[in-house]
Steps between C-alpha positions, in 0.01 A plus 500: 500500500371803691282454804242749610319377804651310805388394838722421808290276709660494843731794534486475878702182495806692406432879547457677834505847366883492505587410138554698191220420245545775244680298248245224516221747475653644188504157329131510389253774414245355752562303826276370765696450823312279740647443843300176540289288264257225617391213276157664487649820360742329254279456200395871487856619548627284218220576248693754297852461616773437247761462780472357845750512769447256795686380800268258674159548325431172319444512129342156419341389176165655589655836574702503185190405302341827632784708369467494123734800433782374732835487332754503789505377859800610706535308832657726767688201635724227385245209549230490235273240657225775531447474126355220296788483253327252270191724470717804438684322230189383340367852503811652351575697816867572585597433862816653651646497849764689700826347617789552748343812647519407871830309544667756735175531707449131558874435566497778773190353646640155520817641667269693743310188608821300512668762735202526728466117531863422580544791738155469666453879494107498480506294818757722671310818405186353652687408820651846523152635522322245722728518808735210433789725450435696818452180712822335368715692738788548246560750233461269198268217393653235283351179633352409163771403256625776261662351191728666247417469134856442392505168690187371318418329182214631283322228294317641190241294304420694178806663355354737252518889519366514849695210638819651361421843642459338849822313454685814427387675817575180702855476369549861577447437870721193500249219465576180329243463213368157408291446195280195483255320271136505542337198663491203263722664234810312382827624647730715282876540564484854610210461743444298815207249514193621666547276806874589545411869474217469760728314742790751453342846499484715808257730307286359221351757264244410227493687165339247260161519328196308621424206274336159553851357567596779758175529677546399878866451418579592864300257711522319831767263374720776367461717813615213713802447275612858560743598765328582835659837493405567126263763388268501202426804279227494239450815295412309180151331503303380800415166360849394499480442883239274664391775747355268761818292501703813551285616791540158660873497442553834660292403805693175532841675464589298184651819355595818670279763318337592175440829304194483276398770247265290297191274570301253289202728553554881511405670711499192733185443704543595877462131581798406282735263681798726472311791663448321832635690801695194640756458210858593615764660282279581219521829301218577267482784233208577271638392160696829470855375448474623142336828582766763547428842346772445242376153408141620450617793294701265281185287459307792373778605272516152348131500442541836323794350296296195402219721363740715300676186362169348395406806312834482318427136402756342711318388830725497802494190719243341293350189644229442238 
């Protein structure tokens, strides 16, 4: 099935002017590339589109009803919760996503957070600038423990493509990798129970999806069960962690630190509990673990491949 007219609703979520879009542009005779789309603009932009690409713009039942010519939706992400799949199915609209495009980027980001947390380098960098080094009277500051990764165990919850990529990097630097079950899941022979993993890991890294069973999986009880010197890293979904409980645990010293790339609301409001100034040993990044140039280019290339495959009658990564 040949497509003539397409709209990319939120190109700014992936493109900073640094990607190659020529192959995508050649997919269709007519494209509308919108950097951002608000809900008030959505109906007009869907009106005559046969193809829509979205990353975060929500396509609910009402929006799909306003797109009578729509044949294909490509979600420029793995998660497809921005699309009402039942409504798409009822309307005969094919929905495809992209997959496994950012594993190396996420794994690198996890390792970066891990290294900074166990070595204390952000704190040491600050102290090298604020006069602490100069007033120490000796050539070197090392009064905050600097730990070596090869002596530590990494616990992973969510052992899909991303979890495995993180495990590979961790093993390369000599870490002991432990794979555990999600909270409440029955134990399997090749995985530790959730509680055993939480109690054993020096670094706990989350890579599972957000569902009703995983929401607030890491709460006050779990944080208190972790080792006092352990650190938590979340590059998956913000809702996996009870954010107020994490802020309280870091202040109380229940765990030694945390690296957080995702929030339950994004961007988080300035009054968010994890943005307070008095939380120690917390590194925050703006949901960009996935966002290397190579990963974002791969995402665009997969969108292009999905469109080409649909036109050949064999949709790639079809969800509906």
